[in-house]
C-alpha positions, -999 to 999 in steps of 0.1 A, spaced: -580 -569 -578 -575 -546 -547 -597 -553 -517 -616 -524 -502 -602 -513 -468 -624 -520 -439 -644 -491 -425 -628 -495 -391 -597 -512 -380 -596 -503 -343 -579 -526 -319 -576 -526 -281 -551 -547 -262 -546 -567 -294 -582 -575 -300 -607 -562 -325 -633 -538 -310 -668 -553 -309 -695 -539 -332 -714 -528 -301 -684 -506 -289 -681 -491 -324 -717 -482 -324 -713 -465 -290 -684 -445 -302 -703 -434 -333 -733 -424 -311 -712 -405 -287 -700 -383 -316 -734 -370 -322 -744 -363 -286 -745 -325 -280 -720 -311 -255 -733 -303 -220 -752 -271 -219 -729 -242 -208 -736 -226 -174 -758 -195 -177 -741 -162 -167 -751 -150 -132 -777 -122 -135 -766 -92 -115 -782 -58 -109 -760 -28 -98 -771 6 -87 -746 27 -106 -722 23 -136 -691 22 -115 -703 -11 -100 -713 -24 -135 -678 -19 -148 -661 -34 -118 -684 -64 -119 -678 -70 -156 -640 -66 -151 -641 -95 -126 -669 -116 -140 -662 -112 -177 -683 -137 -196 -696 -154 -165 -719 -125 -155 -748 -105 -171 -749 -71 -155 -777 -45 -155 -770 -10 -141 -801 9 -129 -784 43 -135 -768 50 -169 -743 77 -158 -764 108 -166 -787 107 -136 -782 120 -101 -777 90 -79 -791 108 -48 -824 117 -64 -830 88 -87 -865 73 -89 -866 36 -99 -886 27 -131 -909 -3 -136 -881 -19 -157 -858 -17 -127 -882 -38 -107 -883 -64 -135 -844 -65 -136 -842 -69 -98 -866 -98 -98 -844 -117 -124 -812 -111 -105 -793 -133 -80 -771 -105 -67 -776 -67 -63 -745 -46 -57 -749 -12 -41 -725 14 -27 -744 19 5 -734 47 30 -766 65 23 -760 70 -14 -789 50 -28 -817 56 -3 -842 42 -28 -827 7 -29 -844 -8 1 -879 -1 -11 -870 -14 -46 -858 -47 -31 -888 -49 -9 -912 -44 -38 -894 -70 -59 -902 -96 -33 -874 -120 -43 -862 -138 -11 -833 -154 -29 -818 -121 -39 -786 -112 -21 -778 -75 -16 -741 -68 -13 -730 -34 1 -696 -27 -14 -686 1 9 -680 -22 39 -647 -15 56 -641 19 39 -636 49 62 -657 79 52 -646 115 47 -668 140 65 -687 164 42 -674 200 42 -705 214 60 -706 241 86 -722 230 118 -750 255 115 -761 238 83 -764 204 99 -793 190 119 -787 164 146 -796 137 122 -771 151 96 -743 150 122 -752 114 131 -750 103 95 -722 126 83 -699 110 58 -694 115 21 -708 86 0 -687 92 -32 -661 67 -20 -653 52 -55 -636 84 -66 -606 73 -45 -591 44 -65 -580 26 -33 -616 25 -22 -625 12 -56 -601 -16 -51 -618 -26 -18 -652 -25 -36 -637 -47 -63 -627 -73 -37 -662 -74 -22 -676 -80 -57 -651 -108 -63 -660 -126 -31 -697 -123 -38 -692 -137 -73 -672 -166 -60 -700 -174 -35 -726 -173 -62 -705 -192 -88 -677 -212 -72 -670 -231 -104 -654 -200 -118 -636 -189 -87 -601 -191 -103 -613 -169 -132 -627 -143 -108 -595 -141 -88 -573 -139 -118 -594 -112 -134 -593 -93 -101 -555 -95 -99 -551 -83 -135 -574 -54 -130 -558 -42 -98 -525 -41 -117 -540 -19 -143 -554 4 -116 -521 7 -98 -503 16 -130 -529 43 -138 -527 58 -103 -489 60 -105 -491 78 -139 -518 102 -127 -500 110 -95 -469 120 -116 -491 143 -137 -507 160 -106 -473 167 -91 -466 189 -121 -494 213 -111 -484 240 -86 -518 254 -76 -543 226 -70 -571 245 -55 -607 245 -69 -643 252 -60 -666 222 -61 -701 226 -73 -713 194 -55 -696 178 -25 -685 148 -45 -647 152 -47 -630 149 -13 -619 113 -19 -603 122 -53 -587 154 -38 -573 135 -8 -558 107 -30 -541 130 -56 -533 161 -35 -559 185 -48 -574 211 -24 -612 219 -23 -613 256 -14 -651 258 -12 -683 241 -21 -713 256 -39 -739 230 -27 -734 226 10 -755 195 8 -764 173 -22 -796 184 -39 -799 218 -22 -794 252 -38 -770 277 -21 -783 309 -5 -775 343 -20 -753 350 11 -733 318 5 -728 327 -32 -716 362 -23 -691 347 2 -678 323 -25 -674 351 -50 -654 371 -25 -632 342 -16 -625 333 -52 -615 368 -60 -594 373 -29 -576 340 -31 -574 339 -69 -589 305 -72 -589 297 -109 -612 266 -114 -648 256 -105 -655 219 -109 -690 210 -119 -705 177 -131 -724 166 -162 -752 154 -140 -758 189 -126 -771 222 -140 -742 245 -149 -763 277 -142 -747 286 -109 -711 276 -117 -714 297 -149 -727 327 -129 -697 324 -105 -673 321 -134 -687 352 -150 -683 372 -117 -648 360 -109 -632 351 -142 -627 316 -130 -630 287 -154 -657 259 -152 -645 224 -159 -672 197 -162 -662 163 -148 -683 132 -141 -687 111 -110 -700 81 -130 -685 62 -159 -703 71 -191 -713 106 -180 -689 121 -206 -679 107 -239 -647 86 -235 -654 77 -199 -672 44 -204 -651 25 -178 -639 33 -143 -603 37 -155 -614 59 -183 -634 81 -159 -606 84 -134 -581 93 -161 -605 119 -176 -613 136 -144 -577 139 -132 -563 151 -165 -591 175 -172 -587 191 -138 -549 193 -141 -552 209 -175 -577 234 -163 -556 244 -133 -526 250 -155 -542 269 -183 -564 293 -164 
C-alpha cells in the first residue's frame, strides 16, 4: 500500500521547516500587495500642456485641461468645475507670458496653499508681435511679446523639460520613468521636425496673411513669411481702413493664402478671400481643435502640411 505524500517537504540547511514557518509562508501568500501609488493630479491650462504632461508622466499622472481646444485661450472664463479641479491638483502647469491672464484669480479662489504653479515658458525668448507703434499703448510696448511659444517645436521641447523637472520633484520615485519618457518623446519630435522641414523647402512661395497673430514662432522655425495680420491684437476687430490696406496688398503682391483658426470666426477671412481670390486655410493653435490633431505632434504635422498644400495649390 502506497503512503500518501506529505503536504510539504521543505528543507532549509538540511533541516525540516518548522510548522510555524510553514504557517507564516501560507499566510504571506494571502496578504494583498502594497497599494499602488496614486497618480499625481495635475491641472493644465491648455491642451498642449496636457499632451506634453501625459507624454512624460504616462500612467503616473492624471491630467485635466481647463481648455478643450475649441476655446480662445485669451478670453477664456473659468467654470465652477475648473475651481474643483484646481483644488484637487498638486501641480498646475501654465504657459505664462500673459497668455492665461485668468489663472491667478482662479488659483487665488481655489485657496490651496500646497498647489504648485509651474510656468513652462521660463527661459524662452519671445517674438515681438507684428504691431505698428501707433497701435500700441505704453503698457503694450512694455509687455510686447507673442505668447504662442509652443508653435515652435524647439520651445515645446523647453516646456517639456520644465514639466519633467516638476514631475520629478512631485514624484521622485518615478524619476527614471519621467526622464526616459522625455528622451523618447524628444526623439519623436526631432524626427517630425526634420520631415516637415524637408516638405516646407519644396514650397517656393511661403507668404501668407494671418487672421490672428499666433504664427510667428511657426513661421520662424520653418521658413514661412507672414505678409500681414488681420487682427493687430488678439481679440480686437480690424478697422475698415486696415482691411482696405490688406486687400490692396494681397492683390498687389499676389499673396495666395489667408491662415485662420478654428477657434475664430471665419467671417473676415472669407470676406478678404472673396475680394482677392486668395484661399482661406483653417489651422489650429491647440491640439484637438481640428479632427486628427489630438496630440501636439499631430497638430504640428497638420498645420505645416495643410499650409504647404494650400500655398502650392492656390
